[in-house]
C-alpha positions in Angstrom: -19.4 -25.7 32.3 -18.5 -22.3 31.0 -14.7 -22.0 30.8 -14.9 -17.9 30.4 -14.6 -15.7 27.6 -12.3 -16.5 24.5 -9.6 -14.2 24.4 -9.1 -13.0 20.9 -5.9 -12.0 19.4 -5.2 -9.6 16.6 -3.6 -11.5 13.8 -2.0 -9.3 11.3 -0.9 -10.4 7.8 2.9 -11.4 7.6 4.8 -9.0 5.5 7.0 -10.4 2.9 10.0 -8.9 4.4 9.2 -10.3 7.8 9.0 -13.8 6.1 12.4 -13.4 4.3 14.0 -12.3 7.6 12.5 -15.1 9.6 13.8 -17.6 6.9 17.5 -16.1 7.4 17.0 -16.2 11.2 16.3 -20.1 10.9 19.2 -20.4 8.7 21.4 -18.8 11.3 19.8 -21.2 14.0 20.4 -24.4 12.0 24.0 -23.3 11.5 23.7 -22.9 7.7 25.0 -19.2 8.7 26.7 -19.4 12.0 27.4 -16.4 14.4 30.4 -14.3 13.1 29.9 -15.8 9.5 29.5 -13.4 6.3 26.2 -13.7 4.7 26.2 -14.5 1.0 25.9 -11.3 -1.1 22.3 -10.1 -1.8 22.1 -11.4 -5.2 23.1 -15.0 -4.2 21.0 -14.8 -1.0 18.0 -13.8 -3.1 18.8 -17.0 -5.3 19.0 -19.4 -2.4 15.7 -18.2 -0.7 13.8 -17.6 -4.1 12.9 -13.9 -3.8 13.8 -10.8 -5.2 17.1 -8.6 -4.3 15.1 -5.9 -3.0 13.1 -8.2 -0.6 16.4 -9.3 0.6 17.8 -6.0 1.2 14.6 -5.1 3.2 14.8 -8.3 5.5 18.6 -7.6 6.0 17.8 -4.0 7.2 14.9 -5.5 9.6 17.6 -8.1 11.1 20.0 -5.3 11.5 17.6 -3.3 13.3 16.8 -6.2 15.6 20.4 -7.1 16.4 21.1 -10.1 14.3 23.1 -9.1 11.4 25.5 -6.1 11.4 26.5 -4.3 7.9 30.2 -3.6 7.6 31.3 -0.5 5.3 32.5 -2.4 2.2 32.7 -5.7 3.7 28.9 -7.1 3.3 26.8 -8.4 6.0 27.7 -10.5 9.0 25.8 -12.7 11.5 26.5 -11.0 14.9 28.2 -13.1 17.2 26.2 -11.9 20.2 24.1 -15.2 21.2 21.4 -13.4 22.8 20.4 -11.8 19.5 19.7 -15.6 18.2 17.2 -16.1 20.9 14.9 -13.4 19.6 11.2 -14.4 18.7 10.6 -14.5 14.8 10.1 -11.0 13.4 6.7 -11.8 12.4 5.5 -12.5 15.8 7.6 -9.7 17.7 7.3 -6.0 17.7 5.9 -4.5 14.4 8.4 -2.6 12.7 5.8 -1.2 10.4 5.4 -1.6 6.5 8.6 -2.2 4.7 10.3 0.6 2.9 9.4 -0.7 -0.3 5.7 -0.6 0.2 6.1 2.8 1.5 8.3 3.9 -1.4 5.8 2.5 -4.1 3.0 4.2 -2.3 4.9 7.7 -2.2 6.0 7.3 -5.9 2.3 6.8 -7.1 0.9 9.5 -4.8 3.7 12.2 -5.2 3.7 12.2 -8.8 0.1 13.4 -8.8 0.9 16.0 -6.2 3.7 17.3 -8.4 1.2 17.7 -11.3 -1.5 19.4 -9.3 1.1 21.5 -7.8 2.0 22.9 -11.2 -1.5 23.7 -12.1 -2.8 24.9 -8.6 0.3 26.8 -6.7 0.1 30.4 -5.7 3.1 32.7 -5.7 3.3 32.2 -2.1 3.5 28.4 -2.2 6.2 28.8 -4.6 8.2 31.1 -2.3 7.7 28.7 0.3 9.3 26.0 -1.7 12.0 28.3 -2.7 12.7 29.2 1.2 12.9 25.5 2.0 15.7 25.0 -0.9 17.7 27.7 0.5 17.7 26.1 3.9 18.7 22.8 2.5 21.7 24.7 0.6 22.8 26.1 3.8 22.7 22.7 5.7 24.6 21.0 2.7 27.0 23.7 2.5 28.0 22.6 6.2 27.6 19.1 5.6 24.8 18.4 7.7 22.0 16.4 6.4 19.0 18.2 5.2 16.5 15.4 6.0 14.3 17.6 7.8 13.8 20.1 5.1 13.4 17.0 2.3 10.2 16.2 4.7 9.1 19.6 4.6 9.5 20.0 0.8 7.3 16.8 -0.2 4.6 17.3 2.5 4.4 21.1 1.3 4.1 20.2 -2.2 1.1 17.7 -1.2 -0.6 20.5 0.4 0.0 22.6 -2.5 -2.1 20.1 -4.6 -5.0 21.2 -2.6 -6.0 17.7 -2.3 -6.7 17.0 1.4 -6.6 13.2 0.8 -3.2 13.6 -0.9 -1.9 15.7 2.0 -2.7 13.6 4.7 -1.5 10.3 3.1 2.0 12.0 2.3 2.1 13.1 5.8 1.5 9.8 7.1 3.8 8.0 4.6 6.8 10.3 5.9 5.7 9.5 9.5 6.5 5.8 8.5 9.7 7.1 6.9 10.9 8.4 10.4 10.8 4.8 11.5 13.7 2.3 12.4 13.9 0.5 9.0 14.2 3.8 7.0 16.6 5.3 9.4 18.9 2.4 8.9 18.5 2.3 5.2 19.4 6.0 4.9 22.5 5.8 6.9 24.0 3.5 4.2 23.1 6.0 1.4 23.2 9.5 2.8 26.3 11.6 1.7 27.0 14.9 0.3 26.8 13.9 -3.2 23.2 12.5 -2.8 22.4 15.6 -0.9 23.5 17.8 -3.7 21.4 15.6 -6.3 18.5 16.3 -4.4 18.8 20.1 -4.4 19.5 19.8 -8.1 16.0 17.8 -8.4 14.1 20.4 -6.2 15.6 23.4 -8.3 14.3 21.8 -11.4 10.8 20.8 -9.7 10.3 24.3 -8.8 11.0 25.8 -12.1 8.4 23.4 -13.6 5.8 24.5 -10.9 6.6 28.0 -11.7 6.3 27.4 -15.3 3.0 26.0 -14.8 4.2 23.0 -16.7 2.2 20.0 -15.0 3.6 17.3 -17.2 7.3 18.3 -16.8 6.8 18.5 -13.0 5.3 14.8 -13.0 8.1 13.7 -15.3 10.8 15.3 -13.0 9.2 13.7 -9.9 9.2 10.2 -11.7 12.9 10.6 -12.6 13.7 11.4 -8.9 11.7 8.4 -7.6 13.6 6.1 -10.2 17.1 7.4 -9.0 16.0 6.8 -5.3 14.7 3.2 -6.3 17.9 2.6 -7.9 20.0 3.9 -4.9 18.0 2.3 -2.2 16.8 -0.8 -3.5 18.5 -1.6 -6.8 15.1 -1.3 -8.6 14.9 -0.9 -12.3 13.6 2.8 -13.4 10.1 3.1 -14.4 10.8 6.5 -16.6 13.9 5.3 -18.3 16.7 7.0 -16.3 19.0 6.4 -13.3 21.3 8.4 -11.2 22.0 8.8 -7.7 20.1 11.1 -5.3 18.1 11.4 -2.0 
């Protein structure tokens, strides 16, 4: 006797940050970190669980988005006292928050270095003017202490289009779409400030100069330094091109 058709379920791979977040959740449920308590510092928590500090940071951001953890300015991370948040289903089985910020960051770094190099080789005068106009708009926003985030996105997607490689352009657009999600939004709130915006403007000024000079090697190097600074600021990552600072 037939029992009907098998109901197939799509099983997606468990991302590392989801596994780490679920492990922290279990430590809360078993009383290791009770509601209202402070979580250990990121470095110590990484040693307890046996993963890297950037992976811990991603997991804590996910738990903050899900309502289990709250971050207090200058005070670290705390388990929320709301008991309802403890009953949430494991992150890896719940709603998909998308690729982790580090995955997206690594992909952007690889592709946007190539975009910067190609832009220096292929940009028209009109292309350069568009980047300069974007920079003017950014300066105006920052002078009023308003986040220039929309112009950040415009600048990087415009640069990808200037590369004249449609695969790069469409991939960068998709990566920035992912960056508009909850994980990145929560992470960005922790580091966005006028100082980081000013440094972001300085980076773009230097990059435009390199593109105008048709110096593809300099353009790629400037972009690499930018991603080194972002990696250190957002995730505490070691630089890949030998320099660190702070910028958005």
